[in-house]
Rosetta silent file (secondary structure, phi, psi, omega in degrees, C-alpha in Angstrom):
SEQUENCE: MSAILARQPVPEKIQNLTESQCSELMSQITCPVLAYLAVDGYAGIHRLAELRQGLIKDMQHASSPGHHHFHMQHPHPVVQTILRFIQGT
SCORE:     score description
SCORE:     0.000 S_00000001
   1 L     0.000  148.794  177.169   13.446    0.582   14.820 S_00000001
   2 E  -131.953  138.054  178.742   16.185   -0.852   12.744 S_00000001
   3 L   -73.479  -18.378 -178.712   19.426    0.757   11.697 S_00000001
   4 L  -120.688  131.491  179.018   19.298   -1.282    8.499 S_00000001
   5 L   -79.219  127.622  178.371   16.297   -1.333    6.193 S_00000001
   6 L   -70.682  140.744 -179.637   15.128   -4.855    5.436 S_00000001
   7 L  -103.749   22.710 -179.982   14.913   -5.638    1.733 S_00000001
   8 L   -98.421  149.306  179.169   12.305   -8.362    2.153 S_00000001
   9 L   -63.184  140.384  179.586    8.714   -7.988    0.990 S_00000001
  10 L  -118.942  134.148  179.081    6.354   -6.858    3.739 S_00000001
  11 L   -54.653  142.971 -176.786    2.630   -7.547    3.589 S_00000001
  12 L   -60.648  -40.000 -178.581    0.655   -4.482    2.522 S_00000001
  13 L  -112.518   72.905 -174.588   -1.636   -4.618    5.547 S_00000001
  14 H   -63.476  -26.169 -179.701    0.758   -5.651    8.285 S_00000001
  15 H   -69.570  -12.694 -179.360   -1.697   -4.662   11.034 S_00000001
  16 H  -100.702   14.364  179.119   -3.981   -7.520    9.920 S_00000001
  17 L   -72.047  145.775  171.501   -1.438  -10.305   10.429 S_00000001
  18 L   -73.898  166.312  178.264   -2.363  -13.232   12.628 S_00000001
  19 H   -61.381  -37.691  178.035   -0.115  -13.903   15.611 S_00000001
  20 H   -63.587  -44.649  178.513    1.342  -16.869   13.746 S_00000001
  21 H   -64.661  -41.220  179.582    2.120  -14.726   10.673 S_00000001
  22 H   -63.172  -44.673  178.742    3.620  -12.005   12.857 S_00000001
  23 H   -61.101  -42.998  178.688    5.834  -14.514   14.653 S_00000001
  24 H   -62.529  -46.318  179.625    7.003  -15.976   11.349 S_00000001
  25 H   -61.274  -47.903 -177.923    7.785  -12.542    9.920 S_00000001
  26 H   -65.451  -34.201 -179.154    9.646  -11.397   13.022 S_00000001
  27 H   -70.897  -14.839  179.320   11.678  -14.613   13.232 S_00000001
  28 L   -90.433   -5.563 -179.861   13.001  -13.942    9.705 S_00000001
  29 L   -73.196  124.956 -177.000   14.527  -10.554   10.635 S_00000001
  30 L  -113.145  -10.617 -179.651   18.304  -10.867   10.518 S_00000001
  31 L   -86.101  158.033  175.768   19.461   -7.269   10.921 S_00000001
  32 L   -61.779  141.142 -177.844   20.096   -5.666   14.331 S_00000001
  33 E  -130.741  137.735  173.523   16.946   -4.148   15.844 S_00000001
  34 E  -110.993  114.835  175.450   16.508   -1.614   18.626 S_00000001
  35 E   -94.161  107.232 -173.890   13.159   -1.882   20.420 S_00000001
  36 E  -114.617  112.173 -174.630   12.804    1.505   22.106 S_00000001
  37 E  -117.477  150.768  173.776    9.721    1.918   24.283 S_00000001
  38 E   -79.876  135.420 -179.873    8.331    4.687   26.441 S_00000001
  39 L   -56.555  -42.535 -178.537    8.173    3.737   30.121 S_00000001
  40 L  -104.603   27.421 -178.876    4.638    5.120   30.375 S_00000001
  41 L   -76.367 -167.019 -178.583    3.641    4.246   26.806 S_00000001
  42 L   -60.186  125.114 -178.147    0.785    2.062   25.644 S_00000001
  43 H   -59.110  -36.343 -179.584    0.473   -0.938   27.977 S_00000001
  44 H   -61.148  -34.285  179.131   -0.397   -3.223   25.065 S_00000001
  45 H   -65.632  -42.186  179.334    2.952   -2.515   23.424 S_00000001
  46 H   -64.214  -40.407  178.208    4.833   -3.615   26.540 S_00000001
  47 H   -63.945  -44.369  178.856    2.821   -6.860   26.717 S_00000001
  48 H   -63.966  -39.943  179.395    3.504   -7.600   23.044 S_00000001
  49 H   -61.442  -40.604  178.001    7.202   -6.835   23.476 S_00000001
  50 H   -66.197  -44.090 -178.838    7.414   -9.344   26.327 S_00000001
  51 H   -64.118  -35.783 -173.656    5.516  -12.011   24.390 S_00000001
  52 L  -102.770   12.518 -172.678    7.633  -11.601   21.258 S_00000001
  53 L   -52.166  -42.278 -174.936   10.958  -10.982   22.979 S_00000001
  54 L   -90.064    2.035 -174.882   12.803  -14.006   21.578 S_00000001
  55 L   -73.284  -37.834 -179.772   11.546  -13.831   17.988 S_00000001
  56 L   -95.048  122.785 -171.614   14.150  -11.392   16.648 S_00000001
  57 L   -65.415  -36.586 -175.642   17.600  -12.866   17.018 S_00000001
  58 L  -121.030   69.582 -177.828   19.589   -9.628   17.349 S_00000001
  59 E  -118.233  130.065  173.419   17.325   -7.276   19.290 S_00000001
  60 E  -105.121  151.708 -179.201   18.372   -4.777   21.907 S_00000001
  61 E  -116.248  143.588  174.884   15.910   -3.108   24.262 S_00000001
  62 E  -147.013  156.790  175.869   15.850    0.457   25.538 S_00000001
  63 E  -148.220  156.141  178.243   13.325    2.636   27.309 S_00000001
  64 E  -138.449  153.933  175.357   12.953    6.266   28.297 S_00000001
  65 L   -61.680  150.934  175.930   10.610    8.134   30.608 S_00000001
  66 L   124.302 -173.550 -177.087    7.536    9.537   28.982 S_00000001
  67 L  -112.697 -149.894 -175.631    4.526    8.561   26.933 S_00000001
  68 L   -52.923  -37.624 -178.739    3.842    7.993   23.235 S_00000001
  69 L  -102.327   40.464 -177.411    5.955   11.008   22.201 S_00000001
  70 H   -58.527  -30.071  179.372    8.859   10.276   24.573 S_00000001
  71 H   -66.638  -22.748  176.863   11.317   11.077   21.779 S_00000001
  72 H   -92.841  -27.263  179.944    9.983   14.645   21.819 S_00000001
  73 H   -76.358  -36.655 -177.360    9.767   14.865   25.606 S_00000001
  74 L  -136.334   66.532 -171.893   13.342   13.669   26.205 S_00000001
  75 H   -65.904  -36.774 -174.145   15.170   13.935   22.873 S_00000001
  76 H   -61.689  -52.005  179.159   18.775   13.975   24.100 S_00000001
  77 H   -64.407  -31.962  178.399   18.853   10.548   25.791 S_00000001
  78 H   -65.196  -47.205  179.192   16.854    9.052   22.923 S_00000001
  79 H   -61.190  -43.688 -178.930   19.316   10.372   20.339 S_00000001
  80 H   -61.893  -41.686  179.614   22.292    9.174   22.384 S_00000001
  81 H   -65.770  -43.578  179.702   20.829    5.673   22.687 S_00000001
  82 H   -65.663  -41.582  177.637   20.050    5.450   18.980 S_00000001
  83 H   -61.521  -43.398  177.569   23.519    6.707   18.036 S_00000001
  84 H   -60.942  -39.129  179.327   25.170    4.102   20.298 S_00000001
  85 H   -65.012  -48.199 -178.796   23.018    1.413   18.680 S_00000001
  86 H   -63.201  -38.993 -179.821   23.876    2.525   15.132 S_00000001
  87 H   -79.091   -8.647  177.384   27.566    2.793   15.970 S_00000001
  88 L    74.612   26.670  179.823   27.493   -0.639   17.590 S_00000001
  89 L  -108.436    0.000    0.000   28.790    0.497   20.954 S_00000001
């Protein structure tokens, strides 16, 4: 998630990017980014997050208990974390 919407063109079918294209795209992101993952979410997402950790220059990480819908399972801590990120605290 990003508090600021990027104004750069994004490929129409982003899910079909090669790893090289994905790395290039992610390395061009200049706005602050919050990567918020569920502790018990999809294992593949956690592996990708680790592999791509250094590509976005200004990325913060957060996690909450739960699965894919962790934001619905534990909304209060998720909202608090996102608000702190947006407010820059």
